[in-house]
C-alpha positions as a Markdown table, in Angstrom:
| # | Residue | x | y | z |
|---|---|---|---|---|
| 1 | Met | -18.0 | -6.0 | 5.3 |
| 2 | Lys | -15.6 | -7.6 | 2.8 |
| 3 | Trp | -13.1 | -4.7 | 3.3 |
| 4 | Leu | -13.0 | -5.2 | 7.0 |
| 5 | Leu | -12.2 | -8.8 | 6.6 |
| 6 | Ile | -9.4 | -8.0 | 4.0 |
| 7 | Ile | -7.9 | -5.4 | 6.3 |
| 8 | Ala | -8.0 | -7.8 | 9.3 |
| 9 | Leu | -6.2 | -10.4 | 7.2 |
| 10 | Ile | -3.5 | -7.9 | 6.2 |
| 11 | Val | -3.0 | -6.9 | 9.8 |
| 12 | Leu | -2.6 | -10.6 | 10.8 |
| 13 | Ile | -0.2 | -11.4 | 8.0 |
| 14 | Phe | 2.1 | -8.4 | 8.2 |
| 15 | Gly | 1.6 | -7.4 | 11.9 |
| 16 | Ala | 0.5 | -4.0 | 13.1 |
| 17 | Thr | 4.1 | -2.8 | 13.6 |
| 18 | Arg | 5.1 | -3.2 | 10.0 |
| 19 | Leu | 1.9 | -1.7 | 8.5 |
| 20 | Pro | 3.0 | 2.0 | 8.5 |
| 21 | Ser | 6.3 | 1.3 | 6.7 |
| 22 | Leu | 4.4 | -1.0 | 4.3 |
| 23 | Gly | 1.9 | 1.7 | 3.5 |
| 24 | Arg | 4.6 | 4.3 | 3.1 |
| 25 | Ser | 6.6 | 2.2 | 0.6 |
| 26 | Leu | 3.4 | 1.4 | -1.3 |
| 27 | Gly | 2.6 | 5.1 | -1.5 |
| 28 | Gln | 6.0 | 6.0 | -2.8 |
| 29 | Ala | 5.8 | 3.2 | -5.4 |
| 30 | Leu | 2.4 | 4.5 | -6.6 |
| 31 | Arg | 3.7 | 8.1 | -6.7 |
| 32 | Ala | 6.8 | 7.1 | -8.8 |
| 33 | Phe | 4.6 | 5.1 | -11.1 |
| 34 | Arg | 2.2 | 8.0 | -11.7 |
| 35 | Glu | 5.2 | 10.4 | -12.4 |
| 36 | Glu | 6.6 | 7.9 | -15.0 |
| 37 | Leu | 3.2 | 7.7 | -16.7 |
| 38 | Lys | 3.1 | 11.5 | -16.9 |
| 39 | Lys | 6.6 | 11.7 | -18.4 |
| 40 | Asn | 5.7 | 9.1 | -21.1 |
| 41 | Arg | 2.7 | 11.0 | -22.4 |
């Protein structure tokens, strides 16, 4: 139930049109972060 409320708030704040690009950029940032962590091991 909490997750639905959080997702609804995110949609209201950012708008449904900007969510795909926001998700894409977040995914790219996480991927780059993981790659850097692997390099530093």
